[in-house]
SERO-4910 file (N, C-alpha, C, O; in steps of 0.05 Angstrom, whole numbers):
BEGIN
 pado doro    nc1    nc2    nc3   cac1   cac2   cac3    cc1    cc2    cc3    oc1    oc2    oc3
  Met    A     15    -21     -5     -7     -1      9     30     22     -3     54     20      1
  Arg    A      7     43    -22     28     74    -16     19     90     -3      0    103    -14
  Trp    A     26     97     20     13    131     32      5    149     19     20    153      0
  Arg    A     -3    155     19    -11    193     -2    -11    212     30    -24    208     50
  Leu    A      3    227     25      8    244     37    -11    270     27     -9    279      4
  Asp    A    -32    284     53    -40    302     39    -22    333     45    -17    344     67
  Ser    A    -15    342     19     -5    360     30    -17    392     26     -7    414     29
  Arg    A    -35    386     21    -65    423     28    -41    440     61    -28    460     61
  Pro    A    -44    424     79    -29    446     98    -10    454    102     -5    471    120
  Met    A     10    441     79     31    454     66     28    475     52     38    497     57
  Glu    A      7    467     27      6    492      9     -7    519     27     -9    543     21
  Ala    A    -11    509     44    -42    536     53    -12    553     71     -6    577     70
  Ser    A      2    531     85     22    558     98     47    568     80     62    586     86
  Leu    A     49    550     53     63    572     41     43    592     25     48    616     28
  Ala    A     30    587     15      9    612     13      7    641     25      7    664     17
  Lys    A      6    625     52     -6    642     75     27    660     80     25    684     81
  Ala    A     52    650     81     77    663     84     91    686     64    104    706     68
  Val    A     80    668     31     79    684     11     65    704     15     76    724      6
  Gly    A     36    709     29     24    739     33     32    755     53     29    779     52
  Phe    A     45    741     77     62    762     84     75    770     74     72    795     75
  Glu    A     99    761     57    124    772     44    112    789     18    127    799      1
  Arg    A     92    791     18     80    809     -2     68    833      1     60    848    -17
  Leu    A     66    837     39     41    858     47     63    865     62     57    886     73
  Gln    A     91    858     69    104    869     86    134    878     68    157    881     76
  Ala    A    123    879     41    142    887     12    119    924      4    122    948     -1
  Met    A     91    896     11     76    926      0     75    958     25     66    981     23
  Ala    A     89    942     44     84    973     62    109    978     58    112   1001     50
  Glu    A    132    965     61    145    987     59    152    993     36    170   1005     48
  Gly    A    156    997     15    145   1016     -9    125   1034      3    133   1056      9
  Met    A    102   1030      8     86   1045     16     87   1076     44     73   1097     47
  Val    A    111   1064     59    107   1087     79    138   1098     73    159   1086     69
  Pro    A    132   1128     73    160   1141     79    191   1142     94    196   1142    118
  Arg    A    201   1143     81    227   1150     88    235   1162    124    236   1184    133
  Gly    A    238   1133    138    239   1146    172    217   1125    186    220   1114    208
  Val    A    197   1123    168    175   1102    181    187   1070    178    190   1058    157
  Ala    A    195   1057    213    190   1032    217    168   1017    204    153   1034    194
  Val    A    158    990    199    129    981    197    135    948    201    153    938    188
  Val    A    122    933    219    122    903    207     97    886    203     78    892    216
  Cys    A     97    878    195     75    851    185     80    836    202    103    835    211
  Arg    A     57    818    214     53    795    220     30    774    228      6    776    223
  Asp    A     39    759    237     18    729    234     -1    739    262      6    733    285
  Pro    A    -26    753    257    -45    752    278    -46    741    308    -58    750    328
  Asp    A    -24    712    300    -36    698    328    -12    702    360      2    685    371
  Gly    A    -16    724    365     15    733    380     16    718    401     -6    718    411
  Asp    A     31    705    413     39    702    448     35    720    465     50    739    467
  Val    A      8    716    483      9    736    510     24    736    529     26    751    548
  Gly    A     34    720    524     49    701    554     68    723    545     78    733    566
  Ala    A     78    735    525    110    747    512     96    781    522    107    802    515
  Leu    A     69    781    538     68    808    536     69    824    563     61    811    583
  Phe    A     76    846    568     87    857    601     62    859    607     42    858    593
  Ala    A     65    861    640     43    850    651     18    878    655     -5    877    664
  Glu    A     28    895    648      4    926    649     -7    928    616    -23    943    607
  Glu    A      7    908    600     -4    908    573    -26    889    577    -49    896    572
  Arg    A    -20    864    586    -44    845    593    -66    861    603    -89    858    595
  Leu    A    -59    881    622    -87    887    635   -112    902    618   -135    908    624
  Ala    A    -98    904    599   -115    922    578   -136    899    559   -156    907    547
  Ile    A   -128    869    560   -143    848    547   -154    833    563   -171    817    554
  Gly    A   -146    834    597   -154    819    625   -178    815    610   -164    801    595
  Arg    A   -205    813    599   -232    808    599   -235    794    559   -256    783    551
  Ala    A   -221    797    550   -221    804    527   -214    768    519   -200    751    530
  Val    A   -232    768    490   -234    736    484   -210    727    474   -192    743    472
  Pro    A   -207    703    469   -177    700    460   -158    706    431   -133    708    428
  Arg    A   -179    708    414   -170    713    381   -170    740    388   -163    757    371
  Arg    A   -178    749    416   -173    791    408   -142    780    429   -118    779    422
  Gln    A   -150    776    444   -113    781    464    -89    770    441    -72    786    435
  Ala    A    -87    748    431    -72    741    410    -65    752    394    -42    747    387
  Glu    A    -88    784    372    -89    799    363    -66    822    377    -45    832    367
  Phe    A    -81    828    408    -63    839    412    -35    836    410    -15    842    396
  Ala    A    -45    819    435     -6    810    431     13    817    420     31    831    428
  Ala    A      5    799    383     15    804    357     23    826    355     47    827    350
  Gly    A      7    854    357      7    877    361     30    891    372     44    908    362
  Arg    A     31    878    396     45    893    415     74    884    391     85    901    377
  Met    A     85    853    391    109    856    394    109    863    361    131    869    353
  Ala    A     92    863    345     91    878    314    121    908    322    145    911    319
  Ala    A     93    929    339    108    944    344    132    954    360    142    977    360
  Arg    A    139    931    375    165    927    386    193    925    370    216    931    378
  Glu    A    187    915    346    201    905    335    197    938    319    216    953    320
  Ala    A    177    944    309    189    970    288    208    999    303    224   1014    292
  Leu    A    199    996    334    206   1013    351    234   1003    347    249   1021    341
  Gly    A    248    973    350    266    969    362    290    979    325    312    989    326
  Met    A    279    974    303    281    984    281    302   1004    280    324   1003    269
  Leu    A    283   1031    301    295   1050    293    319   1062    328    324   1084    337
  Gly    A    324   1044    333    349   1039    351    327   1041    392    338   1048    413
  Gln    A    299   1032    389    292   1031    426    296   1003    428    290    985    413
  Pro    A    303   1004    443    297    978    465    266    969    470    248    985    465
  Pro    A    262    949    479    237    930    476    230    940    509    244    933    528
  Leu    A    205    959    510    188    967    525    165    960    521    159    950    500
  Cys    A    139    966    548    119    961    551    108    984    532    122   1004    529
  Ile    A     80    981    516     66    995    502     35   1000    519     16    996    504
  Pro    A     31   1003    534     14   1003    550    -16   1017    534    -11   1033    516
  Ala    A    -48   1013    541    -61   1026    526    -71   1051    547    -75   1055    571
  Gly    A    -72   1063    525    -89   1084    550   -114   1088    551   -127   1071    540
  Ala    A   -126   1107    564   -155   1107    570   -172   1110    548   -196   1103    552
  Asp    A   -168   1117    525   -181   1113    504   -176   1095    486   -186   1097    464
  Arg    A   -158   1073    493   -143   1049    487   -124   1050    467   -113   1031    456
  Ala    A   -122   1071    464   -102   1081    450    -78   1066    446    -82   1051    465
  Pro    A    -53   1057    434    -35   1055    444    -16   1072    464    -33   1088    472
  Val    A      7   1080    476     17   1102    485     44   1091    492     55   1078    509
  Trp    A     50   1105    467     81   1106    451     95   1111    466     84   1121    486
  Pro    A    125   1108    469    145   1115    482    154   1143    484    148   1156    465
  Gln    A    172   1160    510    171   1189    490    185   1201    465    209   1199    469
  Gly    A    180   1209    448    197   1213    416    196   1191    401    215   1186    386
  Phe    A    177   1176    402    156   1172    386    136   1168    375    120   1171    393
  Ala    A    123   1162    355     92   1160    343     88   1137    338    108   1122    338
  Gly    A     66   1128    332     58   1103    320     28   1098    310      9   1113    312
  Ser    A     30   1067    299      9   1067    293     -2   1034    292     14   1022    278
  Ile    A    -25   1015    301    -27    990    299    -48    982    295    -65    996    305
  Ser    A    -57    959    279    -70    947    264    -78    930    257    -63    924    238
  His    A    -95    915    259    -97    884    256   -125    881    237   -140    900    233
  Cys    A   -130    856    226   -152    840    215   -150    808    208   -129    796    208
  Arg    A   -168    799    204   -170    778    215   -137    756    205   -128    736    217
  Gly    A   -128    767    184   -106    752    169    -77    761    176    -56    747    179
  Ala    A    -81    782    179    -52    795    196    -46    821    208    -61    841    208
  Val    A    -25    820    216    -25    847    246      1    871    221     17    862    206
  Val    A     -6    900    226     22    917    224     17    941    229     -1    956    223
  Ala    A     39    941    244     51    962    269     69    971    246     81    957    230
  Ala    A     68   1012    252     90   1015    246     97   1050    265     82   1065    278
  Ala    A    126   1049    257    134   1071    284    153   1088    271    166   1081    252
  Val    A    155   1109    281    174   1144    269    188   1149    295    190   1137    316
  Arg    A    195   1169    288    219   1184    311    205   1215    308    198   1221    285
  Gly    A    202   1232    328    205   1255    329    165   1253    333    152   1235    342
  Gly    A    154   1283    318    125   1287    328    103   1280    303     81   1291    300
  Ser    A    114   1262    287    103   1260    265     76   1246    274     76   1233    295
  His    A     48   1250    255     25   1242    266     18   1215    250     14   1225    228
  Ile    A     14   1191    247     11   1165    237     -8   1158    235    -26   1164    250
  Gly    A    -12   1140    213    -46   1114    220    -34   1095    200    -23   1104    180
  Ile    A    -35   1067    205    -43   1053    196    -64   1034    189    -82   1035    206
  Asp    A    -70   1014    167    -96   1002    180    -93    977    161    -76    982    144
  Val    A   -102    955    160    -97    932    138   -123    912    147   -129    903    170
  Glu    A   -137    909    120   -151    903    113   -160    877    104   -158    883     81
  Glu    A   -168    854    103   -177    828     84   -186    842     62   -198    864     64
  Ala    A   -180    824     31   -179    832      9   -204    831    -10   -205    827    -34
  Val    A   -231    837     16   -254    823      5   -271    856     -5   -263    879     -2
  Pro    A   -288    849    -14   -304    881    -22   -322    877     -4   -333    856      3
  Leu    A   -327    917     12   -337    917     42   -380    916     27   -394    928     10
  Glu    A   -382    900     42   -414    899     44   -425    929     31   -416    952     32
  Asp    A   -451    916     15   -461    937    -10   -473    944     21   -465    967     22
  Glu    A   -487    941     45   -499    959     64   -479    982     73   -487   1005     78
  Leu    A   -460    977     74   -441    997     81   -434   1008     77   -417   1018     92
  Trp    A   -440   1019     45   -431   1047     25   -429   1069     37   -411   1083     44
  Asp    A   -463   1069     38   -470   1101     54   -464   1114     83   -470   1135     94
  Thr    A   -450   1091     91   -450   1097    118   -415   1105    123   -407   1122    139
  Val    A   -398   1090    105   -372   1091     95   -362   1117     68   -340   1123     60
  Cys    A   -382   1125     63   -373   1138     36   -384   1159     37   -406   1154     47
  Thr    A   -382   1180     34   -399   1213     27   -410   1213      7   -396   1200     -9
  Pro    A   -432   1222     -3   -434   1230    -28   -424   1225    -53   -431   1209    -70
  Lys    A   -399   1250    -54   -383   1255    -72   -364   1224    -69   -344   1223    -83
  Glu    A   -365   1214    -62   -344   1188    -52   -365   1168    -67   -352   1147    -66
  Leu    A   -383   1163    -77   -401   1145    -75   -409   1153   -111   -418   1135   -126
  Glu    A   -406   1171   -117   -413   1178   -153   -380   1179   -164   -371   1180   -187
  Trp    A   -361   1177   -128   -332   1169   -157   -337   1133   -158   -335   1117   -177
  Leu    A   -342   1128   -134   -352   1091   -125   -359   1081   -158   -348   1061   -168
  Lys    A   -379   1096   -172   -397   1086   -199   -388   1074   -225   -399   1058   -240
  Ala    A   -360   1088   -225   -338   1091   -244   -319   1067   -233   -306   1057   -251
  Gln    A   -314   1056   -210   -297   1043   -203   -310   1013   -205   -327   1007   -222
  Gly    A   -300    992   -184   -314    965   -193   -287    950   -172   -267    963   -176
  Gly    A   -282    927   -153   -273    907   -140   -280    925   -111   -299    934    -98
  Leu    A   -261    924   -110   -247    928    -70   -249    960    -72   -236    969    -52
  Trp    A   -261    983    -89   -245   1001    -78   -269   1016    -54   -265   1035    -40
  Ala    A   -295   1000    -56   -312   1016    -25   -290   1002      2   -287   1009     25
  Lys    A   -277    982    -10   -250    976     21   -234    988     13   -226    994     36
  Val    A   -216   1000     -3   -200   1015      2   -213   1048     24   -208   1052     48
  Ile    A   -231   1068      4   -234   1084     22   -237   1077     52   -232   1095     67
  Phe    A   -247   1045     68   -251   1040     79   -228   1047    108   -225   1060    128
  Ser    A   -218   1028     92   -184   1027    103   -164   1053    110   -149   1058    129
  Ala    A   -171   1067     85   -162   1094     78   -169   1116    102   -153   1133    109
  Lys    A   -193   1113    112   -210   1121    132   -202   1122    161   -195   1140    177
  Glu    A   -204   1094    160   -184   1092    192   -161   1090    189   -150   1080    208
  Ala    A   -142   1099    163   -114   1104    169   -117   1141    177   -114   1151    199
  Val    A   -123   1150    157   -141   1187    176   -146   1179    197   -130   1186    214
  Tyr    A   -162   1165    203   -181   1168    236   -158   1173    246   -154   1197    248
  Lys    A   -134   1156    255   -107   1150    264    -89   1165    267    -75   1168    287
  Ala    A    -87   1175    246    -56   1196    233    -77   1221    255    -67   1226    277
  Gln    A   -109   1237    245   -110   1253    270   -125   1258    290   -140   1278    290
  Tyr    A   -121   1235    314   -130   1229    329   -104   1244    358   -105   1257    378
  Ser    A    -86   1232    341    -61   1242    356    -53   1276    347    -34   1287    357
  Ile    A    -64   1284    335    -66   1302    339    -88   1324    348    -78   1345    356
  Ala    A   -114   1323    348   -149   1332    360   -156   1321    377   -165   1332    397
  Gly    A   -153   1298    373   -149   1280    397   -186   1279    384   -199   1279    405
  Arg    A   -205   1278    361   -227   1276    355   -245   1240    347   -238   1226    328
  Val    A   -261   1236    359   -271   1220    348   -282   1228    321   -292   1251    320
  Leu    A   -281   1214    299   -287   1221    269   -307   1203    262   -299   1180    259
  Glu    A   -342   1208    256   -353   1188    244   -336   1186    211   -317   1202    206
  Phe    A   -344   1170    195   -342   1164    164   -340   1188    141   -325   1196    123
  Ser    A   -372   1196    158   -377   1215    145   -361   1254    143   -367   1275    132
  Glu    A   -343   1243    159   -333   1272    173   -305   1271    155   -295   1293    153
  Val    A   -292   1250    141   -272   1250    118   -282   1247     98   -301   1232     95
  Glu    A   -269   1262     72   -278   1253     50   -247   1254     23   -237   1272     10
  Leu    A   -244   1239     25   -223   1227     10   -225   1228    -28   -241   1218    -44
  Thr    A   -201   1242    -33   -195   1241    -67   -173   1219    -65   -154   1223    -50
  Leu    A   -174   1194    -82   -164   1187    -90   -145   1180   -120   -152   1195   -138
  Asp    A   -131   1168   -125   -119   1165   -151   -111   1132   -163   -108   1115   -144
  Gln    A   -107   1121   -190   -102   1094   -193    -68   1087   -181    -59   1064   -178
  Ala    A    -58   1105   -177    -33   1107   -174    -20   1101   -141      4   1101   -134
  Gly    A    -50   1095   -125    -45   1088   -101    -39   1112    -79    -25   1110    -58
  Cys    A    -55   1139    -91    -44   1159    -73    -73   1172    -60    -95   1166    -69
  Phe    A    -70   1192    -38    -93   1196    -34    -98   1231    -11    -81   1234      7
  Ser    A   -110   1243    -13   -121   1257     10   -140   1257     18   -159   1246      8
  Ala    A   -140   1267     36   -169   1267     55   -176   1291     65   -156   1304     71
  Arg    A   -199   1302     68   -211   1332     80   -215   1327    101   -225   1304     99
  Val    A   -214   1333    131   -233   1329    153   -259   1347    146   -255   1369    138
  Leu    A   -274   1342    148   -299   1370    142   -303   1387    166   -311   1410    163
  Val    A   -298   1377    187   -298   1385    205   -282   1399    226   -286   1405    249
  Asp    A   -259   1402    206   -236   1413    214   -213   1429    189   -191   1423    181
  Ser    A   -226   1446    183   -214   1457    159   -171   1459    157   -157   1464    137
  Ala    A   -162   1453    184   -138   1465    193   -114   1442    194    -90   1441    201
  Leu    A   -136   1423    180   -120   1395    193   -106   1384    160   -123   1392    144
  Ala    A    -90   1372    147    -80   1360    125    -71   1337    134    -57   1334    153
  Val    A    -86   1310    112    -82   1282    124    -76   1275     85    -95   1282     71
  Glu    A    -60   1267     76    -46   1250     70    -42   1220     64    -41   1207     84
  Gly    A    -38   1208     44    -25   1174     49    -28   1161     27    -32   1173      5
  Arg    A    -26   1142     29    -25   1117      4    -39   1093      8    -38   1083     30
  Phe    A    -47   1085     -4    -62   1059     -5    -46   1030    -27    -35   1035    -48
  Gly    A    -49   1001    -16    -40    980    -40    -64    968    -38    -82    971    -22
  Ile    A    -62    953    -54    -77    926    -59    -67    897    -61    -52    898    -80
  Ser    A    -67    879    -54    -51    850    -51    -70    835    -63    -90    845    -72
  Asp    A    -67    808    -63    -77    785    -70   -104    778    -34   -128    771    -35
  Asp    A    -96    782    -22    -99    778      8   -108    806     29   -123    806     49
  Phe    A    -92    830     14    -95    851     37   -101    872     32    -88    877     11
  Val    A   -115    891     37   -115    923     39   -107    941     56   -119    946     77
  Leu    A    -79    955     47    -70    968     65    -64    993     64    -51   1000     44
  Ser    A    -71   1010     80    -67   1047     73    -51   1049    103    -51   1037    124
  Phe    A    -40   1069     89    -21   1083    110    -25   1127    108    -25   1140     87
  Ala    A    -26   1139    139    -28   1170    134    -21   1180    145    -22   1175    169
  Arg    A     -6   1204    137      6   1233    154    -14   1245    154    -31   1249    136
  Ala    A    -14   1254    180    -30   1288    185    -17   1314    199     -3   1312    219
  Arg    A    -22   1329    191    -11   1361    207    -18   1384    201    -22   1393    178
  Arg    A    -19   1396    224    -34   1429    218    -21   1444    195      1   1450    185
  Leu    A    -45   1446    191    -36   1476    162    -14   1500    180     -6   1520    168
***
């Protein structure tokens, strides 16, 4: 009798590794010079967290705990690329990461990946990763402004998800400046086919936000940087 080995787990593992390589390459090509970015599997080791970090997820479900741990490990790795030794990155009262003095950053996760970006100095950045699946039709009116909906009529595929992801990145970038909780309808994007976007925060005309986005077979990724005019 010949034994037939099931190659599907190995093929799935290889495909996953290739997907992460593509995501990392896309992220590195997207962020500006001086920004460190790290992509990780979302199945993080909770035991590797600092005690203060574990307090933030004490009541969370196991999947959320693993994603949180993966995000913190990715953030520490990104900070390490900038010369910062490993240290605790606690969650603030608003649940946002508290970055070490002299640094700023952003963490995002979806079902298949965790991404963290870090930068020195007073920059205000945001990053977001999503699965590369279309945004549910019933969410379009919630996520998009009338102008964006009109633009989407000429597009297809994942463009509504790109808008969702870019607005998430914009939200994180502006929050570190303004501390403002925004609705999707309070941000209006202008995107181009080259992977760049600008964002108008409709409730704060003194805030300028621009960024980049990318689409791979598995993920949609967005990066934003905000500044005061």
